[in-house]
C-alpha positions in Angstrom: 65.1 0.3 -52.7 61.1 -0.2 -52.1 59.7 -3.7 -53.0 55.8 -4.7 -53.1 54.9 -7.7 -50.7 55.5 -10.1 -53.8 58.5 -8.4 -54.7 60.5 -8.2 -50.6 59.4 -12.7 -50.7 61.4 -12.9 -53.7 64.4 -10.7 -52.6 64.4 -12.5 -48.7 64.6 -15.8 -50.6 67.2 -14.4 -52.4 69.1 -13.5 -50.1 69.2 -16.0 -48.1 69.9 -18.5 -50.8 73.1 -16.5 -51.6 73.8 -16.4 -48.2 73.8 -19.9 -47.2 76.1 -20.8 -50.5 78.2 -17.6 -49.4 78.6 -19.0 -45.6 76.3 -21.4 -45.2 74.8 -21.5 -41.7 74.9 -24.4 -39.5 71.3 -25.2 -39.0 69.3 -28.7 -38.9 66.4 -26.2 -39.9 67.9 -24.8 -43.1 66.4 -26.2 -45.3 63.0 -26.0 -43.5 63.5 -22.6 -43.0 64.1 -21.9 -46.9 60.4 -23.4 -47.6 59.4 -21.4 -44.5 60.4 -18.4 -46.4 58.8 -19.3 -49.8 55.7 -19.9 -48.1 54.9 -17.1 -45.4 54.2 -13.5 -46.6 55.2 -10.5 -45.1 52.1 -10.4 -42.7 52.9 -13.4 -41.4 56.3 -12.7 -40.6 55.8 -8.7 -39.1 53.0 -11.3 -36.8 55.8 -13.3 -35.5 58.1 -9.9 -35.5 55.7 -8.7 -33.0 55.1 -11.2 -30.7 58.8 -12.3 -30.4 58.7 -8.5 -29.5 56.2 -9.3 -26.9 57.3 -12.1 -25.5 57.8 -11.3 -21.9 54.3 -9.7 -21.8 51.5 -11.4 -20.3 49.5 -13.9 -22.2 46.2 -12.1 -21.3 47.5 -8.8 -22.2 48.3 -10.8 -25.6 45.0 -11.9 -26.4 44.3 -8.2 -26.4 46.5 -7.5 -29.7 44.2 -8.8 -32.2 43.7 -8.3 -35.8 43.3 -4.4 -35.3 47.2 -4.6 -34.4 48.2 -5.1 -37.9 45.3 -3.8 -39.8 43.4 -7.3 -40.9 40.0 -8.3 -40.8 39.8 -10.9 -37.9 38.8 -13.9 -40.3 42.1 -12.9 -42.5 44.3 -12.4 -38.9 42.6 -15.7 -37.6 43.9 -17.5 -40.4 47.3 -16.0 -39.9 47.7 -17.3 -36.9 46.3 -20.7 -37.6 48.8 -21.5 -40.3 50.8 -20.2 -38.2 50.3 -22.2 -35.1 50.4 -25.1 -38.2 54.0 -24.7 -39.1 54.8 -24.7 -35.1 56.4 -20.7 -35.3 53.3 -19.8 -32.9 51.6 -21.8 -30.3 48.4 -21.8 -28.9 48.5 -20.9 -24.9 44.6 -21.1 -25.0 43.7 -24.4 -24.6 42.9 -26.1 -21.6 42.5 -22.5 -20.5 38.1 -22.0 -19.0 36.5 -19.8 -20.7 39.0 -18.4 -23.9 38.4 -19.1 -27.1 41.0 -21.0 -29.2 44.2 -19.1 -31.2 42.8 -16.2 -28.7 46.2 -16.9 -26.3 49.4 -17.6 -28.8 52.9 -16.9 -28.1 56.0 -17.5 -30.9 57.8 -21.0 -30.3 61.7 -21.3 -29.8 61.0 -22.4 -33.5 59.8 -19.3 -34.4 62.7 -17.3 -32.5 65.2 -19.6 -34.8 63.3 -19.3 -37.9 63.4 -15.0 -37.5 67.1 -14.9 -36.5 67.9 -17.1 -39.6 66.0 -14.8 -42.0 67.3 -11.4 -39.7 71.0 -12.4 -40.1 70.6 -13.2 -43.9 
């Protein structure tokens, strides 16, 4: 079945709720993850998946991946990155690097990895 982005979000949320009732996932983060599902859009989840899949890449190489990778304007991309950082799903590794702008070198956090695992298991 093909969903638009709003329908994808509702479908994912529904799957998680049903799965949580049928076989509860033991996690201290379950409520946080449910909250995140309602607040993140599909593009943000795609960005998280990208950073998880490239976690072993050199940080400097990752800084070359930018808004064009996701077909976004630079402003929208930076907003999504900052939003994911504020939710502790990504972290800004460019802090304290001389000559590097904030939010140019980011990586996924352990919480981000656990969140993706949680929504993918459902």
